[in-house]
C-alpha positions in Angstrom: 131.1 95.2 67.1 128.3 94.6 69.6 125.9 97.3 70.9 127.5 97.2 74.3 130.8 98.5 72.8 129.0 101.7 71.8 127.4 102.4 75.2 129.3 104.8 77.5 128.7 103.9 81.2 127.2 106.7 83.2 129.3 105.9 86.3 132.7 104.4 86.4 133.0 100.8 87.6 134.4 100.8 91.1 134.7 98.2 93.9 132.1 98.1 96.7 133.4 100.2 99.6 132.3 97.5 102.1 133.6 94.2 100.6 135.5 95.1 97.5 133.3 93.2 95.0 132.3 94.9 91.8 129.4 97.4 92.3 126.0 96.8 91.0 123.9 99.3 89.1 120.9 98.9 91.4 122.8 99.6 94.6 125.7 101.7 93.3 128.3 102.2 94.7 127.7 99.0 96.7 127.5 95.5 95.3 124.3 94.5 97.2 121.6 95.6 99.4 123.4 94.0 102.3 126.5 96.1 101.9 124.3 99.2 101.4 122.5 98.4 104.7 125.7 97.9 106.6 126.9 101.3 105.5 123.6 102.9 106.5 123.8 101.3 109.9 127.2 102.8 110.4 125.9 106.3 109.5 123.0 105.9 111.9 125.2 104.7 114.8 127.5 107.8 114.2 130.6 105.8 113.2 131.4 108.3 110.4 131.3 111.4 112.7 133.9 114.0 112.0 135.2 115.3 115.3 135.2 119.1 115.8 137.8 121.1 117.5 137.3 122.1 121.2 138.2 125.8 120.5 135.2 126.2 118.1 132.8 126.0 121.0 134.7 128.7 123.0 134.7 131.1 120.1 130.9 130.9 119.6 130.3 131.8 123.3 132.4 135.0 123.1 130.5 136.6 120.2 
């Protein structure tokens, strides 16, 4: 039995959300700095924005 068999991973292994390769410990949950930077760029551009409902603005004006 090797010492690696006794170690419980802190995070479950999962594929990179960008390319699907196995994630790396240094850039978790991504596989590389490149995939991490691609995701950051999408956040900064507003690609991941959750749209709000139009009636939310109308309710705030009436209070």
